[in-house]
N, C-alpha and C positions, 0 to 999 in steps of 0.2 A: 709322658709329655705330649701335648697336642700342638701341632703346627698347622697354620692356615696359610693358604695362598689365595689372594684375591686379585684377579687379573682378567680383563675381558678378552684377552688373546689366548685361544686354546693352545697354540703351539708353545707359547711362553709358559703356560701352566704345566704342560706336559714335560718339557725339558727341565724345568725347575724341580718338579716332582722327582724326576729321574735322578738328578744330582743329589737331592736330599736323601733318597733311598740308598744311593751308592755310598753316601757318607755314613748312613746308619749301619750298613753292612760291616764297616770297619771300626765302628765305635759302639761298644755295648751299652746302649741306653734305650729304654723302651719309648717308642714314639708312634704317633699316628699322624697322617696328613689328610686334611680336608681342603678341597679346592672349590672356589666360588667364582663365577663369572661377573659378579657385580657386588657392590656394597649392599644393595637392597637384599639380595639373596643371602648374603653373609649374616645380616642382622635378623632376617626372617627365619633362617633355618639353623641357627647355631646359638649356643650359650656362650657368648663371646668372652665372658670372664674366665672360661676354662683354658684359653690358649696362652701358651708361654711365649711362642714366637709367631709373628705374623709377617709374611711377605706381602706387600701391597703395591699395586701400580698406582701412580698418581693420576694419570689421564684416563678417565673412564666416563662413560655416559652416566647421568644421574649423580649419585653420591661419589665424589672423587676421593682419592686416597688420603688427602690431607684431612678432609672432613671425617673420614672413617677413623683416622688416627686420633683426632680430637675426642671422638665419642668413646673409643676404647680406653684412652688414657685417663678419661674422667672417672672411670670406675675400676680400672685395672692398671695401675701405674707400674706394676712389675712386668707387664707384658713387653717384650722386646719387639719393636716395630722396625722392619727393614723395608725401606722404600725401594722399589724395583721398577725402574721407569726408563723411558727412551730419551729423556732430555734432562739437561742440568738446569733448565730455566727456573724450575720451582724448588731448587735445592734449599734456598734460604727460607722459603715458606714452609717447607717440610721441617727444617731444623727448628724453626720458631715454635713448632707445636710442643716442643720439649718432650716429644715422644719418639724422636728419631734415634734409633740405635745405630743404624747404618744406612747408606744410600748407594745403591748399585745401578750402574748404567747397563741397560739391556744390550746396547750396541757393542760393548766390550767385555761383558761378563764371561768368565770362564768357570769351569767346574772347580778349579782351585780357589777362585774368589768365594764361591759358595762354601767350600770347606773351611776357609779362613774365617768367614763371618760366623759360621756355626761353631767353630772352636771358641771364638770370643764370646758368643752368646751363651754357650754352656758354662764357661768359666764365670760369667756374670750371674747366671741363674743359680749355679752351685754356691756362689758366695752369698747371695741374698736369700735363697729359699730352697724348699724342696717341694715335692708334689705328692699328693694323695692319689694313688692310682688304683683303680678297681674296674671290674667289668660287671655290667648288669645286662643279662640277656646277651645280645650280640653287640652291645654298645660299650666302647671303652671310654672311661672317664679319667681325666687327669686334672685335679684341682690344686691350684697353687696354695701352699700353706698360708701365705700372707693374705690371701683373699678370703679365707675362712674366718668368719666372725665367731660363730659357735655352731654346734651340731647336737642333736638330741635324738633319742630313740622314740619311735611312735609306732606301736603295734609291731608289724613285721618290716617297718620302714626305718630308714635313717633320714632325717631332715637336716639339710645344710643351709645355714644362713650366711650370706656373703657380705663383703665390705660395703656393697651398694644397698644392703638390706633386703635384697631379693632372696628367694628360697628355692631350693631344689629338693624334691622328695624322691628317694630311690628305694626300691625293694631290695635291700641288702642288710644283713645283720649288723647291728651296731658293734658287736664284739669284733667282727672282722676289720672294721674301720679303726676301732680303738687300738688294735694291735699295732697298726702303722704309726699311731700318734703317741704310743707309750714312751714316756720320758723324753719327749721331744719338745724343747722350748719353741714357741711360747705357749704351748697348750697345757691346760690345767683340767684335771678330771674333778670337777667341783661337786658332783653328786652322781648318783647311779643313773646311767643313761644320759649324762650331760657332759660335754667337753667344750671349754671356751678357749678363745685366743686372748691372752692377757693384754695384747696390744689394743683391744677394742673395749676394755673395761673403762667405764667413765667414773663409777663410784663403787665402793665396796664397804660392807659392814659385817657384823657378826651373823647376818641372816642371808644376805643376797649380794650378788654381783650385778650391777646395773650396766647393761651393755649399750653400745653406740645407738642401737635402734630402739632403746628404751625398755627392752625386755629385762625382767628381773629373774635371774637364775639363782635358785636356792643353793646354799652351801650345805654340805653334809654335816649335820650338827656335831657329831662326835669328833670331827676333824676340822672344825671351823678355824681354830687357832693356827693349826698347821697350814691350812689352805691360805689364810690371810698372810702368814709369814712367807710362804712361797711367792705369793703375788707381790708383796712388798720387796722381797729380795730381788725379784726379777726387775722391778721398776728401778731400784737402786743400781743394779747392774747396767741397765740401759742408760741411765743418767751418767754413770762413770764412763761408758763407752763413748757417749756423745761429747763429754768434756775432753777426753783423750783425743 
């Protein structure tokens, strides 16, 4: 799981990082923390769809926290954004972004407040989603399941296509990724070296699944009926859950 802190005050970044690390020592979940002193640096130096939790200050030079939240929420609606600021003046502006998971005041925040909000965040993330975690070189990746549209093998690389139709190519074996997604809904192994997220299928027939970005992913011929049945069963299950 990847956590980001975006705040132009170095002291605030440091003590928030310490609180989160302390929390992690008492809770067995893999995570990494990246810190940024501005919204511009965050968007320039990160793949922001990777983050599950983001702490962001509202009042900053350049892009402010509310603008950052708007941009993140437009392509990563499962990311939990926690506004971390010194004033309540913009609380309603933050809430109206529909991206505000919580709102913490710097002037009164305690380590227990951070523990509580992380408890709530992990419960929410566990309910909605999981993450695909892997390491390439010295870099840790944590990709939200719900943000993965499809992935495929390409030579010695695995190519990930996200919900915003952007792609990430990593030098990692497809089989090591496939192990983590085996028998996990909503993923379907539709052909050799291709895994799709059934939530992003727009059309399906006996030959291909047509994805949100227009990509045609071929079905494995000998298993096409079984694959289509799995897809149809999943859609019916989703429909029933929504009705309930």
